[in-house]
MARBA-575542 format. One record per residue (C-alpha): x, y negated, z. Coordinates in pm, whole numbers, plus 50000, padded with zeros to 5 digits. Last residue first. Example, Ala and Ser with C-alpha at 12.3 -4.5 7.8 and 13.67 -1.06 7.14 Angstrom:
! residues 2
513675010650714 512305045050780 
//
This chain:
! residues 417
498325018646863 498755052647027 502455044747071 501715012147252 499265029247486 501795056247567 504375029547644 501975011947879 501245044448062 505005049748095 505395013948220 502775020748487 504625051548606 508015034248595 506675004748795 505175028249052 508605044249087 510355010549125 507824998949383 508335031049580 512095025049580 511504989849710 509105000449984 511365028850101 514385005350115 512334982350340 510754948950252 507964955150507 504384958550385 505214990350193 504935014750486 501345004450559 500675038450722 503875055850824 506525071650604 508685099750744 508855118850417 506895102150133 504125123149984 504005116549611 501145127249384 500815122149010 497675128648806 498055127548427 494795124248234 492275152048155 490805148848504 489015177648673 491515200648846 494095173148894 491505150949064 490675178549310 494325182749407 494925145149430 491925140049658 492785169549882 496395158549925 495345122649993 492985133650269 495615157150413 497865126850468 495785116150765 494655079850744 495745059951051 498785078851184 500455083350843 503505105250900 503775120250549 503095086750388 500845085250085 501095077849712 498505087749450 499535079649090 496475082148867 496025082548488 492505071948388 489475092848489 487495107048196 487315141848351 485375128748647 486005122849016 483235103249188 482895125549496 486575122049592 486255084649536 483705082649818 481315052849794 478625073449620 478905098949900 478405072450168 475445054850008 473945088649917 473845099350284 471285072750382 469315086450679 471985108650834 474755084950723 473145057250925 473205021750794 475214990350858 477634999150579 480854984050716 480644978751094 478325004151255 477945031550995 481515028450870 482925030451223 480745060851293 482095077450979 485605070751107 484855084151455 483455116051306 486575119951090 489095114451369 490545149351354 489045171051082 485635178650935 483065150350947 483105144750570 481305112950466 483515084950341 486195105150162 488985089049958 490705065850204 493975051550072 497665055050157 498495039449817 496015040649529 497795036149193 495255034848909 495685034148531 494075020048213 491305001648393 487624997248309 485624967148428 484134956848093 481144934648161 477704947548066 476254947848417 477484912848499 474574900248708 474894928448957 477964949748872 477924976849139 474704992549009 476094990448655 478355021248703 480455026648387 483825017148540 483235041348827 486455061448868 488925032548845 486805011049076 486675038949335 490435044249325 491105007049366 488515003649642 489935032949842 493475020549791 492354986049905 490995001850222 494535016050266 496625000049990 495644988749644 496434993349275 494764985848943 495804986448576 494764961948302 495994966447946 493424953247699 493194919547873 496924914047795 498384887248020 499974854047925 498064833148177 495274822447940 495054859047828 493964866948185 490574850548140 487854874548021 489374908248118 490664893448443 487254879348533 485624913448474 488254929748695 487594903848966 483864910848946 484664947748985 486654940949300 483894917949425 481214944549373 483484969549553 483494948449869 479834937749852 478814974649859 478804975450162 477934948550408 479164913250459 479754895950791 480914928950938 482614932550699 484614918250411 484154898450091 487134900649858 490574885049827 492684891049519 496204896649391 496344893549010 499654905248868 501154895548531 504124916748429 507444903748292 509984923848485 510324900248780 506544901248808 506754938948844 509274939049129 507694908749297 504304926049296 505654958949431 507734943849714 504964918549796 502334945649844 500474926750119 501284891250235 498724877450151 495674890249963 493364890550265 490784918550270 490184917150646 487204938850748 487214966050477 489774983850700 492454958250608 493794966850265 494604944449970 493504950149607 496214942549347 495204939748980 498064947948741 498454933048393 500724941448099 502064910647916 500404898047603 502064864947526 500424831447453 501244818047798 504874827847745 506494839348072 508944812048179 507294807448518 507314844348585 503844855948675 501714862448985 498084851248961 496754846049313 493064852949373 490214836149559 486794852449584 486504853549963 487654817449968 484374806849804 481874833749715 481034824949352 483604846649173 487094847349016 488294815649185 491914809049092 495334801849239 497634800148936 497534762248909 499284760649247 502164781249113 502544817849208 505734835949100 508674822249297 506594809649588 505074844349625 508554858849649 509374843349985 509254875450189 510554896049898 513464872249845 514434874250212 514324912350225 516294914049901 514534918749572 516164944149340 517954926149062 517374894248865 515324911348601 516494909348240 513614898448018 511924928947867 513214950247580 510474967247384 509565001647521 511305031547367 513475035847677 510365042747882 509535073047667 513075086147713 512635082848089 509445103648067 511365132647914 511045155748216 507245154348198 504735128348315 503215144248624 505945167548745 508745144348633 507145114148799 506375133349119 509925146949132 511295111649091 509125099949380 510345127749610 513995123349506 513785085249559 511995085649892 514445107450092 517805089150108 517155053650230 514245059150465 515845090850602 519095072550671 517275044550849 515315068951066 518535087951150 520235055251248 517275047051471 517555081351636 521265076251697 520535042251851 517935058152080 520625082552196 522895053052276 520135037452485 519725069552684 523495070852748 523525034252853 520735041253101 522695070553247 525735048153292 523585022553470 522185048653703 525695061253779 526985027053885 526844993053721 524794988953406 523074955453465 526344936653512 525564904953319 528154914253057 526364947553021 523044929552984 524314908652694 525954938752527 522734958552557 520804929352407 523134927552109 522954964852050 519164965652087 518674936951843 520934953151582 519214986951616 515714972051611 516514952651294 518034983551134 514935003951212 512914985350947 510305010450825 509915036151106 510395010551384 507924986651221 505185013351219 505955031151545 504495005751784 501354998351584 500935034551477 501285049351825 498635024951946 496355035751663 496645072051775 493285074651949 491805066351611 492215101351479 495025125951525 498565115251446 500185112351791 503795110151903 504655096151562 507905110851425 511035090051381 509295057951487 507795075051792 511265087351885 512675052251851 509935037652070 510375064752334 514125059052333 513665021952387 511105028452660 513535051952837 516285025752810 514035000052976 513075023353258 516705033353310 518014997453306 515554983653562 517184950653649 515724933353956 514154900153872 515864871754053 513694852154292 514084814354279 514164798354623 
//
């Protein structure tokens, strides 16, 4: 005889409410003990509409089955309804709060007339509108042809890159270029499917984007990761003109570990120790946009910092900080800040459970004190780590703001020439 599972409507409703609450505000944001809160709260905080629709349909199905009979059932429905209200609040926050914060960062860093500067740019091909969730998911097929998958270095699949461009972009043109460095705790480094909202937004507007893989740990040890990023930059400078890009206008961005590598590359263009065999290659960039990145590899102050340094020692560097402190300080963007840094736009989520937002605040504040270039900082309300992986309203608005920042830098370059 088949045993029927006994419905537990209150337990299920309590879990739904807990998930929604964790998406609204992570139940833990201190060190690596909170990774579980991140994994469960991350999709809920970025695409709550999917959870809301699924929960409503499932609640209707269970109601028709009779799971909510009696007082206990009514209480479960009440808890579920509260979770729906929380999900609606998350969605509303994701739609309404990013744009004012990002616009304030642009005005603060570039000046109130930055829009007028953008309007002086030459007209670009008309974009086909903000990417929908479906278009963002499939956007790589729109912009990356098979001939645009390239090897930028000698390390096989670890040195593959996708060149994103509109198919009708003139090959002899000089479009602005963005290099995209993926995240993954220096242990993944896979170029797909990260930053699709940003890359599709810029490609739609006539940019050329190079999304790269790089060698990762524990199979490879630091500094192989940054060497590959610099090798990719050297390849771009030498070859991107064949794809319609301008080798004299190359910016860089990245998320999480990729944000660390992007910031580090932007601050160390004159460091030959990370360019073995191509010491004289030009690896400079005109702008950097690190997104929820790591900027300090050695400080033990703060929640989770000792665990992070231990992770680096064991899995990424393979050496002790006590015996080899210079390796860790040299790899820290916050220790490589200099007055010649290019323009920076630092973006981080307020509710980041993986990399505390205080690290981004400290990096941006120190950079502003030293650099002679604009330094922008945006802290997105309610945003988790990896907030831009999903095609959410927050991801699209962030992509638009980053596009405006990079276009402003491009306009300044044009005026100086």
